[in-house]
Structure formats: C-alpha cells, structure tokens
Biopython code that builds the backbone (N, CA, C, O; Angstrom):
import numpy as np
from Bio.PDB.StructureBuilder import StructureBuilder

atoms = [
    (1, "MET", "N", (206.487, -79.676, -144.743)),
    (1, "MET", "CA", (206.265, -78.627, -144.921)),
    (1, "MET", "C", (204.979, -77.543, -145.237)),
    (1, "MET", "O", (204.758, -77.168, -146.388)),
    (2, "SER", "N", (204.232, -77.128, -144.176)),
    (2, "SER", "CA", (202.797, -76.672, -145.373)),
    (2, "SER", "C", (202.810, -74.797, -144.557)),
    (2, "SER", "O", (202.933, -74.378, -143.406)),
    (3, "LYS", "N", (202.635, -74.228, -145.749)),
    (3, "LYS", "CA", (203.193, -72.857, -145.667)),
    (3, "LYS", "C", (201.529, -72.079, -145.063)),
    (3, "LYS", "O", (200.505, -72.762, -145.081)),
    (4, "ASN", "N", (201.520, -70.551, -144.549)),
    (4, "ASN", "CA", (200.618, -70.411, -143.664)),
    (4, "ASN", "C", (199.710, -69.475, -144.950)),
    (4, "ASN", "O", (199.974, -68.624, -145.799)),
    (5, "LEU", "N", (198.644, -70.160, -144.519)),
    (5, "LEU", "CA", (197.371, -69.506, -145.726)),
    (5, "LEU", "C", (196.924, -68.352, -145.189)),
    (5, "LEU", "O", (196.817, -67.360, -145.910)),
    (6, "ILE", "N", (196.613, -68.310, -143.913)),
    (6, "ILE", "CA", (195.978, -67.179, -143.517)),
    (6, "ILE", "C", (197.217, -66.007, -143.370)),
    (6, "ILE", "O", (198.420, -65.987, -143.108)),
    (7, "LYS", "N", (195.931, -64.875, -143.774)),
    (7, "LYS", "CA", (196.901, -63.415, -143.845)),
    (7, "LYS", "C", (197.117, -62.620, -143.619)),
    (7, "LYS", "O", (196.931, -61.752, -144.471)),
    (8, "GLN", "N", (197.778, -62.153, -142.097)),
    (8, "GLN", "CA", (197.985, -61.375, -141.262)),
    (8, "GLN", "C", (197.120, -60.252, -141.895)),
    (8, "GLN", "O", (197.125, -59.835, -143.053)),
    (9, "THR", "N", (196.355, -59.861, -140.793)),
    (9, "THR", "CA", (195.765, -58.019, -141.189)),
    (9, "THR", "C", (196.643, -57.184, -140.463)),
    (9, "THR", "O", (197.350, -57.610, -139.550)),
    (10, "LYS", "N", (196.614, -55.679, -140.946)),
    (10, "LYS", "CA", (197.374, -54.866, -140.308)),
    (10, "LYS", "C", (196.940, -54.441, -139.393)),
    (10, "LYS", "O", (197.559, -54.081, -138.392)),
    (11, "SER", "N", (195.814, -54.410, -139.576)),
    (11, "SER", "CA", (194.826, -53.475, -138.260)),
    (11, "SER", "C", (194.682, -54.050, -136.978)),
    (11, "SER", "O", (194.726, -55.280, -136.961)),
    (12, "LYS", "N", (194.516, -53.450, -135.865)),
    (12, "LYS", "CA", (194.279, -53.683, -134.632)),
    (12, "LYS", "C", (193.248, -53.240, -134.191)),
    (12, "LYS", "O", (192.613, -52.356, -134.765)),
    (13, "PHE", "N", (192.834, -53.883, -132.877)),
    (13, "PHE", "CA", (191.388, -53.577, -132.165)),
    (13, "PHE", "C", (192.447, -53.047, -130.920)),
    (13, "PHE", "O", (193.565, -53.337, -130.494)),
    (14, "ILE", "N", (191.336, -52.069, -130.621)),
    (14, "ILE", "CA", (192.216, -51.044, -129.957)),
    (14, "ILE", "C", (191.993, -50.408, -128.318)),
    (14, "ILE", "O", (192.453, -49.270, -128.224)),
    (15, "ARG", "N", (191.459, -50.870, -127.204)),
    (15, "ARG", "CA", (190.643, -50.334, -126.146)),
    (15, "ARG", "C", (190.653, -48.719, -125.561)),
    (15, "ARG", "O", (191.611, -48.155, -125.031)),
    (16, "VAL", "N", (189.942, -48.422, -125.696)),
    (16, "VAL", "CA", (189.995, -46.282, -125.481)),
    (16, "VAL", "C", (189.081, -46.699, -124.607)),
    (16, "VAL", "O", (188.425, -47.724, -124.423)),
    (17, "ARG", "N", (189.227, -45.443, -124.017)),
    (17, "ARG", "CA", (188.589, -45.135, -122.076)),
    (17, "ARG", "C", (187.591, -43.389, -122.382)),
    (17, "ARG", "O", (187.838, -42.258, -121.963)),
    (18, "CYS", "N", (186.838, -43.740, -122.979)),
    (18, "CYS", "CA", (185.500, -42.497, -122.755)),
    (18, "CYS", "C", (186.028, -41.303, -122.220)),
    (18, "CYS", "O", (185.571, -41.375, -121.079)),
    (19, "PRO", "N", (186.751, -40.136, -122.262)),
    (19, "PRO", "CA", (186.684, -38.948, -121.386)),
    (19, "PRO", "C", (185.653, -38.276, -120.826)),
    (19, "PRO", "O", (185.668, -37.161, -120.304)),
    (20, "LYS", "N", (185.117, -38.728, -120.912)),
    (20, "LYS", "CA", (183.094, -38.470, -120.467)),
    (20, "LYS", "C", (183.025, -38.591, -119.559)),
    (20, "LYS", "O", (183.039, -37.767, -118.645)),
    (21, "CYS", "N", (182.869, -40.317, -119.554)),
    (21, "CYS", "CA", (182.106, -40.906, -118.503)),
    (21, "CYS", "C", (183.119, -42.463, -118.246)),
    (21, "CYS", "O", (182.639, -43.533, -117.871)),
    (22, "LYS", "N", (184.565, -42.217, -118.558)),
    (22, "LYS", "CA", (185.465, -43.020, -118.122)),
    (22, "LYS", "C", (185.240, -45.259, -118.465)),
    (22, "LYS", "O", (185.804, -46.224, -117.950)),
    (23, "ASN", "N", (184.253, -45.142, -119.449)),
    (23, "ASN", "CA", (183.272, -46.454, -119.673)),
    (23, "ASN", "C", (185.060, -47.273, -120.665)),
    (23, "ASN", "O", (186.032, -46.614, -121.036)),
    (24, "GLU", "N", (184.907, -48.431, -120.766)),
    (24, "GLU", "CA", (186.136, -48.702, -121.058)),
    (24, "GLU", "C", (185.532, -49.767, -122.359)),
    (24, "GLU", "O", (184.718, -50.664, -122.140)),
    (25, "GLN", "N", (186.230, -49.397, -124.006)),
    (25, "GLN", "CA", (185.592, -50.091, -125.223)),
    (25, "GLN", "C", (186.254, -50.674, -125.954)),
    (25, "GLN", "O", (187.348, -50.711, -125.391)),
    (26, "VAL", "N", (186.332, -51.188, -126.890)),
    (26, "VAL", "CA", (187.192, -51.980, -127.891)),
    (26, "VAL", "C", (186.385, -51.214, -129.201)),
    (26, "VAL", "O", (185.179, -51.075, -129.403)),
    (27, "ILE", "N", (187.546, -50.792, -129.979)),
    (27, "ILE", "CA", (187.274, -50.302, -131.384)),
    (27, "ILE", "C", (187.864, -51.127, -132.466)),
    (27, "ILE", "O", (188.583, -52.008, -131.994)),
    (28, "PHE", "N", (187.824, -51.132, -133.277)),
    (28, "PHE", "CA", (188.679, -51.230, -134.630)),
    (28, "PHE", "C", (189.448, -49.919, -135.049)),
    (28, "PHE", "O", (189.119, -48.734, -135.003)),
    (29, "GLY", "N", (190.618, -50.574, -135.486)),
    (29, "GLY", "CA", (191.629, -49.505, -136.016)),
    (29, "GLY", "C", (191.166, -48.827, -137.290)),
    (29, "GLY", "O", (191.533, -47.678, -137.535)),
    (30, "LYS", "N", (190.432, -49.450, -138.047)),
    (30, "LYS", "CA", (190.062, -48.890, -139.574)),
    (30, "LYS", "C", (188.882, -49.467, -139.693)),
    (30, "LYS", "O", (188.602, -50.615, -140.037)),
    (31, "THR", "N", (188.046, -48.362, -139.306)),
    (31, "THR", "CA", (186.645, -48.392, -139.336)),
    (31, "THR", "C", (186.133, -47.198, -140.147)),
    (31, "THR", "O", (186.728, -46.147, -140.385)),
    (32, "ALA", "N", (184.941, -47.568, -140.509)),
    (32, "ALA", "CA", (184.189, -46.804, -142.020)),
    (32, "ALA", "C", (183.640, -45.960, -141.298)),
    (32, "ALA", "O", (183.753, -44.813, -141.730)),
    (33, "GLN", "N", (182.769, -46.132, -139.826)),
    (33, "GLN", "CA", (181.940, -44.609, -139.119)),
    (33, "GLN", "C", (182.767, -44.286, -138.188)),
    (33, "GLN", "O", (183.934, -44.629, -137.997)),
    (34, "GLU", "N", (181.797, -43.324, -137.396)),
    (34, "GLU", "CA", (181.817, -42.597, -136.588)),
    (34, "GLU", "C", (181.631, -43.548, -135.498)),
    (34, "GLU", "O", (180.677, -44.255, -135.823)),
    (35, "ILE", "N", (182.241, -44.031, -133.965)),
    (35, "ILE", "CA", (181.874, -44.903, -132.961)),
    (35, "ILE", "C", (181.676, -43.550, -131.590)),
    (35, "ILE", "O", (182.325, -42.558, -131.256)),
    (36, "LYS", "N", (180.612, -44.119, -131.194)),
    (36, "LYS", "CA", (180.218, -43.628, -130.184)),
    (36, "LYS", "C", (180.047, -44.446, -128.701)),
    (36, "LYS", "O", (180.103, -45.645, -128.427)),
    (37, "CYS", "N", (179.821, -43.283, -127.910)),
    (37, "CYS", "CA", (180.614, -44.424, -126.739)),
    (37, "CYS", "C", (179.243, -44.906, -126.053)),
    (37, "CYS", "O", (178.436, -44.024, -125.762)),
    (38, "LEU", "N", (178.937, -46.189, -125.786)),
    (38, "LEU", "CA", (177.614, -47.276, -125.208)),
    (38, "LEU", "C", (177.176, -46.879, -124.014)),
    (38, "LEU", "O", (176.228, -47.336, -123.375)),
    (39, "VAL", "N", (178.120, -45.751, -123.652)),
    (39, "VAL", "CA", (176.936, -45.024, -121.959)),
    (39, "VAL", "C", (176.579, -43.867, -122.475)),
    (39, "VAL", "O", (175.397, -43.522, -122.492)),
    (40, "CYS", "N", (177.368, -43.263, -122.869)),
    (40, "CYS", "CA", (176.992, -41.819, -122.857)),
    (40, "CYS", "C", (176.903, -40.955, -124.391)),
    (40, "CYS", "O", (176.380, -39.875, -124.667)),
    (41, "GLY", "N", (177.539, -41.790, -125.095)),
    (41, "GLY", "CA", (177.188, -41.030, -126.913)),
    (41, "GLY", "C", (178.013, -40.135, -127.096)),
    (41, "GLY", "O", (177.832, -39.296, -127.978)),
    (42, "LYS", "N", (179.168, -40.128, -126.245)),
    (42, "LYS", "CA", (180.248, -39.356, -126.695)),
    (42, "LYS", "C", (181.009, -39.734, -128.012)),
    (42, "LYS", "O", (181.376, -40.906, -128.090)),
    (43, "GLU", "N", (181.350, -38.735, -129.259)),
    (43, "GLU", "CA", (181.990, -39.650, -130.313)),
    (43, "GLU", "C", (183.281, -40.499, -129.501)),
    (43, "GLU", "O", (183.181, -40.258, -128.298)),
    (44, "LEU", "N", (183.832, -40.927, -129.636)),
    (44, "LEU", "CA", (185.417, -41.415, -130.036)),
    (44, "LEU", "C", (186.297, -41.881, -130.480)),
    (44, "LEU", "O", (187.372, -42.155, -129.947)),
    (45, "ALA", "N", (185.885, -42.065, -131.731)),
    (45, "ALA", "CA", (186.361, -42.668, -133.287)),
    (45, "ALA", "C", (185.578, -41.705, -134.292)),
    (45, "ALA", "O", (184.389, -41.399, -134.196)),
    (46, "GLU", "N", (186.388, -41.329, -135.177)),
    (46, "GLU", "CA", (185.910, -41.010, -136.911)),
    (46, "GLU", "C", (186.614, -41.431, -137.826)),
    (46, "GLU", "O", (187.814, -41.698, -137.763)),
    (47, "SER", "N", (185.995, -41.506, -138.623)),
    (47, "SER", "CA", (186.944, -42.573, -139.716)),
    (47, "SER", "C", (187.275, -40.958, -140.834)),
    (47, "SER", "O", (186.591, -40.061, -141.328)),
    (48, "THR", "N", (189.007, -41.425, -140.778)),
    (48, "THR", "CA", (189.275, -41.016, -141.922)),
    (48, "THR", "C", (189.320, -41.161, -143.214)),
    (48, "THR", "O", (189.816, -40.309, -143.952)),
    (49, "GLY", "N", (188.894, -42.072, -143.551)),
    (49, "GLY", "CA", (189.205, -43.526, -144.850)),
    (49, "GLY", "C", (190.322, -44.221, -145.022)),
    (49, "GLY", "O", (190.832, -44.934, -145.886)),
    (50, "GLY", "N", (190.620, -43.721, -143.706)),
    (50, "GLY", "CA", (192.254, -44.889, -143.695)),
    (50, "GLY", "C", (192.095, -45.418, -142.273)),
    (50, "GLY", "O", (191.183, -46.145, -141.878)),
    (51, "LYS", "N", (193.382, -44.820, -141.379)),
    (51, "LYS", "CA", (193.337, -45.031, -140.161)),
    (51, "LYS", "C", (192.294, -43.988, -139.240)),
    (51, "LYS", "O", (192.197, -42.840, -139.675)),
    (52, "THR", "N", (191.569, -44.311, -138.081)),
    (52, "THR", "CA", (190.996, -43.973, -137.709)),
    (52, "THR", "C", (191.097, -42.679, -136.758)),
    (52, "THR", "O", (192.169, -42.692, -136.152)),
    (53, "LYS", "N", (190.462, -41.797, -136.514)),
    (53, "LYS", "CA", (191.123, -40.777, -135.657)),
    (53, "LYS", "C", (190.277, -40.809, -134.495)),
    (53, "LYS", "O", (189.054, -40.724, -134.381)),
    (54, "ILE", "N", (191.566, -41.006, -133.334)),
    (54, "ILE", "CA", (190.940, -41.589, -132.159)),
    (54, "ILE", "C", (190.644, -40.451, -130.990)),
    (54, "ILE", "O", (191.594, -39.757, -130.630)),
    (55, "LYS", "N", (189.489, -40.272, -130.462)),
    (55, "LYS", "CA", (189.531, -39.456, -129.646)),
    (55, "LYS", "C", (188.949, -38.976, -128.423)),
    (55, "LYS", "O", (188.320, -37.994, -128.029)),
    (56, "ALA", "N", (189.690, -40.718, -127.705)),
    (56, "ALA", "CA", (189.545, -41.166, -126.616)),
    (56, "ALA", "C", (190.931, -41.206, -125.903)),
    (56, "ALA", "O", (191.765, -40.698, -126.652)),
    (57, "GLN", "N", (191.540, -41.669, -124.604)),
    (57, "GLN", "CA", (192.014, -42.038, -124.369)),
    (57, "GLN", "C", (192.789, -43.677, -124.353)),
    (57, "GLN", "O", (192.512, -44.522, -123.503)),
    (58, "VAL", "N", (193.808, -43.891, -125.491)),
    (58, "VAL", "CA", (193.972, -45.204, -126.175)),
    (58, "VAL", "C", (194.846, -45.894, -124.466)),
    (58, "VAL", "O", (195.862, -45.562, -123.856)),
    (59, "LEU", "N", (193.852, -46.879, -124.262)),
    (59, "LEU", "CA", (194.630, -47.852, -122.908)),
    (59, "LEU", "C", (195.368, -48.866, -123.631)),
    (59, "LEU", "O", (196.553, -48.819, -123.302)),
    (60, "GLU", "N", (195.111, -49.829, -124.551)),
    (60, "GLU", "CA", (196.017, -50.752, -125.236)),
    (60, "GLU", "C", (195.683, -50.908, -126.463)),
    (60, "GLU", "O", (194.683, -50.412, -126.981)),
    (61, "ILE", "N", (196.759, -51.830, -127.180)),
    (61, "ILE", "CA", (196.236, -51.922, -128.564)),
    (61, "ILE", "C", (196.692, -53.741, -128.361)),
    (61, "ILE", "O", (197.714, -54.222, -127.871)),
    (62, "LEU", "N", (195.504, -54.412, -128.941)),
    (62, "LEU", "CA", (195.438, -56.109, -129.225)),
    (62, "LEU", "C", (195.693, -56.517, -130.264)),
    (62, "LEU", "O", (195.235, -55.964, -131.264)),
    (63, "GLY", "N", (196.258, -57.280, -130.323)),
    (63, "GLY", "CA", (197.229, -58.112, -131.295)),
    (63, "GLY", "C", (195.587, -58.629, -131.978)),
    (63, "GLY", "O", (195.531, -59.413, -132.926)),
]
sb = StructureBuilder()
sb.init_structure("model")
sb.init_model(0)
sb.init_chain("A")
sb.init_seg("    ")
for serial, (resi, resn, name, xyz) in enumerate(atoms, 1):
    if name == "N":
        sb.init_residue(resn, " ", resi, " ")
    sb.init_atom(name, np.array(xyz, "f"), 0.0, 1.0, " ", f" {name:<3s}", serial, name[0])
structure = sb.get_structure()
C-alpha cells in the first residue's frame, strides 16, 4: 500500500482563442499578471487576486 504523496492542484490550464486575431493560446487558470495575445497584443485575461478573469473565448479546460 503506497500513499499518493503528490497533491493535485485545484487550478487548470485553459486554451483560449483571441477575439481579434483568432490565435489559440494556453493560459493558467490562476495567473498573477495580465495575459496578452502573443500575436496581436490584445488582453486575453487579467488577474483578480484569485481566479483569472478571462476576456477571450474559452475553447478547452486542460487537466
């Protein structure tokens, strides 16, 4: 009997699509800073001190 010593995180990675240029990007669900699109520079998400406020289309939540 072995115990699972690795704790699971409560936050996930999220695949989003930029509303301006349609670029797909993976972001962290609890970011500490504003996230911009790597192609056009539009703001995709902003930090709220907890969960990220997403300003883009969510495509998939990754485990």
